[in-house]
KOLRO-515890 format. One record per residue (C-alpha): x, z, y; residue number from 1. Coordinates in steps of 0.05 Angstrom, whole numbers, always signed. Example, Ala and Ser with C-alpha at 12.3 -4.5 7.8 and 13.67 -1.06 7.14 Angstrom:
BEGIN
rec xx->+246 zz->+156 yy->-90 n->1 $
rec xx->+273 zz->+143 yy->-21 n->2 $
//
This chain:
BEGIN
rec xx->-280 zz->-856 yy->+1498 n->1 $
rec xx->-245 zz->-906 yy->+1452 n->2 $
rec xx->-190 zz->-945 yy->+1487 n->3 $
rec xx->-203 zz->-1014 yy->+1457 n->4 $
rec xx->-147 zz->-1066 yy->+1459 n->5 $
rec xx->-170 zz->-1137 yy->+1474 n->6 $
rec xx->-135 zz->-1183 yy->+1426 n->7 $
rec xx->-97 zz->-1246 yy->+1446 n->8 $
rec xx->-154 zz->-1286 yy->+1414 n->9 $
rec xx->-204 zz->-1246 yy->+1454 n->10 $
rec xx->-166 zz->-1261 yy->+1519 n->11 $
rec xx->-164 zz->-1335 yy->+1500 n->12 $
rec xx->-239 zz->-1334 yy->+1488 n->13 $
rec xx->-249 zz->-1303 yy->+1557 n->14 $
rec xx->-204 zz->-1356 yy->+1588 n->15 $
rec xx->-246 zz->-1411 yy->+1555 n->16 $
rec xx->-312 zz->-1385 yy->+1583 n->17 $
rec xx->-316 zz->-1441 yy->+1635 n->18 $
rec xx->-313 zz->-1496 yy->+1583 n->19 $
rec xx->-341 zz->-1463 yy->+1520 n->20 $
rec xx->-394 zz->-1417 yy->+1550 n->21 $
rec xx->-398 zz->-1341 yy->+1547 n->22 $
rec xx->-364 zz->-1299 yy->+1494 n->23 $
rec xx->-421 zz->-1273 yy->+1449 n->24 $
rec xx->-402 zz->-1206 yy->+1418 n->25 $
rec xx->-446 zz->-1200 yy->+1356 n->26 $
rec xx->-421 zz->-1148 yy->+1307 n->27 $
rec xx->-370 zz->-1095 yy->+1292 n->28 $
rec xx->-329 zz->-1079 yy->+1231 n->29 $
rec xx->-307 zz->-1009 yy->+1214 n->30 $
rec xx->-249 zz->-994 yy->+1169 n->31 $
rec xx->-202 zz->-942 yy->+1140 n->32 $
rec xx->-135 zz->-973 yy->+1157 n->33 $
rec xx->-89 zz->-951 yy->+1212 n->34 $
rec xx->-37 zz->-992 yy->+1249 n->35 $
rec xx->-3 zz->-997 yy->+1316 n->36 $
rec xx->-44 zz->-1026 yy->+1373 n->37 $
rec xx->-23 zz->-1097 yy->+1390 n->38 $
rec xx->-56 zz->-1158 yy->+1419 n->39 $
rec xx->-34 zz->-1200 yy->+1360 n->40 $
rec xx->-81 zz->-1166 yy->+1310 n->41 $
rec xx->-132 zz->-1215 yy->+1281 n->42 $
rec xx->-168 zz->-1173 yy->+1228 n->43 $
rec xx->-178 zz->-1101 yy->+1208 n->44 $
rec xx->-129 zz->-1074 yy->+1157 n->45 $
rec xx->-181 zz->-1044 yy->+1110 n->46 $
rec xx->-253 zz->-1063 yy->+1126 n->47 $
rec xx->-308 zz->-1017 yy->+1100 n->48 $
rec xx->-371 zz->-1048 yy->+1132 n->49 $
rec xx->-393 zz->-1101 yy->+1180 n->50 $
rec xx->-452 zz->-1079 yy->+1223 n->51 $
rec xx->-498 zz->-1117 yy->+1270 n->52 $
rec xx->-526 zz->-1080 yy->+1330 n->53 $
rec xx->-596 zz->-1050 yy->+1329 n->54 $
rec xx->-592 zz->-1049 yy->+1405 n->55 $
rec xx->-547 zz->-1084 yy->+1453 n->56 $
rec xx->-540 zz->-1102 yy->+1526 n->57 $
rec xx->-493 zz->-1122 yy->+1581 n->58 $
rec xx->-514 zz->-1072 yy->+1635 n->59 $
rec xx->-462 zz->-1094 yy->+1685 n->60 $
rec xx->-409 zz->-1149 yy->+1691 n->61 $
rec xx->-354 zz->-1135 yy->+1640 n->62 $
rec xx->-392 zz->-1079 yy->+1606 n->63 $
rec xx->-420 zz->-1086 yy->+1536 n->64 $
rec xx->-463 zz->-1033 yy->+1502 n->65 $
rec xx->-482 zz->-1037 yy->+1429 n->66 $
rec xx->-517 zz->-987 yy->+1383 n->67 $
rec xx->-507 zz->-987 yy->+1308 n->68 $
rec xx->-534 zz->-951 yy->+1247 n->69 $
rec xx->-513 zz->-945 yy->+1175 n->70 $
rec xx->-570 zz->-920 yy->+1131 n->71 $
rec xx->-532 zz->-927 yy->+1066 n->72 $
rec xx->-512 zz->-868 yy->+1022 n->73 $
rec xx->-438 zz->-885 yy->+1030 n->74 $
rec xx->-389 zz->-832 yy->+1053 n->75 $
rec xx->-328 zz->-853 yy->+1093 n->76 $
rec xx->-277 zz->-838 yy->+1147 n->77 $
rec xx->-267 zz->-890 yy->+1201 n->78 $
rec xx->-198 zz->-900 yy->+1231 n->79 $
rec xx->-206 zz->-971 yy->+1256 n->80 $
rec xx->-261 zz->-1010 yy->+1290 n->81 $
rec xx->-265 zz->-1082 yy->+1313 n->82 $
rec xx->-314 zz->-1120 yy->+1358 n->83 $
rec xx->-325 zz->-1191 yy->+1335 n->84 $
rec xx->-351 zz->-1255 yy->+1368 n->85 $
rec xx->-406 zz->-1299 yy->+1339 n->86 $
rec xx->-349 zz->-1346 yy->+1316 n->87 $
rec xx->-315 zz->-1290 yy->+1276 n->88 $
rec xx->-258 zz->-1277 yy->+1325 n->89 $
rec xx->-234 zz->-1205 yy->+1331 n->90 $
rec xx->-245 zz->-1195 yy->+1406 n->91 $
rec xx->-224 zz->-1122 yy->+1413 n->92 $
rec xx->-205 zz->-1066 yy->+1366 n->93 $
rec xx->-181 zz->-995 yy->+1361 n->94 $
rec xx->-141 zz->-959 yy->+1307 n->95 $
rec xx->-120 zz->-887 yy->+1299 n->96 $
rec xx->-83 zz->-846 yy->+1247 n->97 $
rec xx->-139 zz->-794 yy->+1243 n->98 $
rec xx->-213 zz->-809 yy->+1233 n->99 $
rec xx->-256 zz->-815 yy->+1295 n->100 $
rec xx->-321 zz->-825 yy->+1256 n->101 $
rec xx->-339 zz->-789 yy->+1192 n->102 $
rec xx->-401 zz->-804 yy->+1151 n->103 $
rec xx->-422 zz->-761 yy->+1092 n->104 $
rec xx->-466 zz->-784 yy->+1035 n->105 $
rec xx->-541 zz->-776 yy->+1047 n->106 $
rec xx->-534 zz->-779 yy->+1123 n->107 $
rec xx->-548 zz->-836 yy->+1171 n->108 $
rec xx->-493 zz->-857 yy->+1219 n->109 $
rec xx->-520 zz->-875 yy->+1287 n->110 $
rec xx->-469 zz->-891 yy->+1341 n->111 $
rec xx->-458 zz->-931 yy->+1404 n->112 $
rec xx->-398 zz->-973 yy->+1426 n->113 $
rec xx->-383 zz->-986 yy->+1499 n->114 $
rec xx->-332 zz->-1038 yy->+1518 n->115 $
rec xx->-307 zz->-1045 yy->+1590 n->116 $
rec xx->-270 zz->-1109 yy->+1607 n->117 $
rec xx->-239 zz->-1109 yy->+1676 n->118 $
rec xx->-237 zz->-1174 yy->+1715 n->119 $
rec xx->-290 zz->-1207 yy->+1671 n->120 $
rec xx->-330 zz->-1261 yy->+1706 n->121 $
rec xx->-406 zz->-1250 yy->+1713 n->122 $
rec xx->-441 zz->-1278 yy->+1651 n->123 $
rec xx->-376 zz->-1284 yy->+1611 n->124 $
rec xx->-397 zz->-1233 yy->+1558 n->125 $
rec xx->-464 zz->-1233 yy->+1521 n->126 $
rec xx->-494 zz->-1196 yy->+1462 n->127 $
rec xx->-549 zz->-1215 yy->+1414 n->128 $
rec xx->-620 zz->-1197 yy->+1430 n->129 $
rec xx->-633 zz->-1132 yy->+1393 n->130 $
rec xx->-675 zz->-1071 yy->+1402 n->131 $
rec xx->-673 zz->-1001 yy->+1374 n->132 $
rec xx->-723 zz->-998 yy->+1317 n->133 $
rec xx->-739 zz->-939 yy->+1273 n->134 $
rec xx->-782 zz->-950 yy->+1212 n->135 $
rec xx->-854 zz->-924 yy->+1209 n->136 $
rec xx->-857 zz->-855 yy->+1177 n->137 $
rec xx->-885 zz->-850 yy->+1106 n->138 $
rec xx->-887 zz->-793 yy->+1056 n->139 $
rec xx->-817 zz->-815 yy->+1032 n->140 $
rec xx->-785 zz->-844 yy->+1095 n->141 $
rec xx->-769 zz->-805 yy->+1159 n->142 $
rec xx->-789 zz->-848 yy->+1218 n->143 $
rec xx->-835 zz->-856 yy->+1277 n->144 $
rec xx->-907 zz->-834 yy->+1273 n->145 $
rec xx->-966 zz->-832 yy->+1321 n->146 $
rec xx->-1002 zz->-766 yy->+1333 n->147 $
rec xx->-1077 zz->-762 yy->+1323 n->148 $
rec xx->-1125 zz->-749 yy->+1379 n->149 $
rec xx->-1178 zz->-696 yy->+1371 n->150 $
rec xx->-1231 zz->-750 yy->+1363 n->151 $
rec xx->-1191 zz->-784 yy->+1308 n->152 $
rec xx->-1181 zz->-717 yy->+1273 n->153 $
rec xx->-1256 zz->-699 yy->+1276 n->154 $
rec xx->-1276 zz->-768 yy->+1251 n->155 $
rec xx->-1229 zz->-760 yy->+1192 n->156 $
rec xx->-1223 zz->-835 yy->+1180 n->157 $
rec xx->-1152 zz->-850 yy->+1204 n->158 $
rec xx->-1097 zz->-847 yy->+1152 n->159 $
rec xx->-1040 zz->-872 yy->+1196 n->160 $
rec xx->-1033 zz->-815 yy->+1247 n->161 $
rec xx->-1009 zz->-744 yy->+1240 n->162 $
rec xx->-1040 zz->-679 yy->+1263 n->163 $
rec xx->-1002 zz->-624 yy->+1299 n->164 $
rec xx->-1013 zz->-551 yy->+1278 n->165 $
rec xx->-1053 zz->-540 yy->+1343 n->166 $
rec xx->-1098 zz->-598 yy->+1327 n->167 $
rec xx->-1109 zz->-574 yy->+1256 n->168 $
rec xx->-1130 zz->-506 yy->+1283 n->169 $
rec xx->-1176 zz->-538 yy->+1334 n->170 $
rec xx->-1209 zz->-582 yy->+1281 n->171 $
rec xx->-1216 zz->-523 yy->+1233 n->172 $
rec xx->-1249 zz->-482 yy->+1288 n->173 $
rec xx->-1296 zz->-540 yy->+1305 n->174 $
rec xx->-1314 zz->-549 yy->+1232 n->175 $
rec xx->-1327 zz->-475 yy->+1222 n->176 $
rec xx->-1376 zz->-476 yy->+1281 n->177 $
rec xx->-1411 zz->-537 yy->+1252 n->178 $
rec xx->-1415 zz->-513 yy->+1180 n->179 $
rec xx->-1416 zz->-438 yy->+1194 n->180 $
//
């Protein structure tokens, strides 16, 4: 578990919830800098990427869950991470001398961030509406695909579903009985 530090600006945003509305946590930044943890930090030392969540929720008062992905070919070591508000304020961050996330070229980084804020009022923290979404599978993109039914396989007219090895064998057997 990453022990995030809520910044002074983050605490001020929480204190203003009654007049300004909830604090909307919308993105993270990951970086390669490392510095001592302090509430006075306002930005990452060496930002690599800013990522918006592909999934997010506030499952309980004071708890924020966000899921992120990086599908680029970039390779990097992450030693700092910051959670930002919709107004660009660094709400919370963590920094370490050694990498806590490593991404190699050609791989997808998929990770979740959980932030627990004690004594947060109900409704004081929000996240953007987002949902986990994988792309449809193609011959060049790994993704989600629907499996064919036996009826679809026998009809041979659907080009958007995939056949399992068992279904291929069943169809081959059926065809051999029909055509001898």
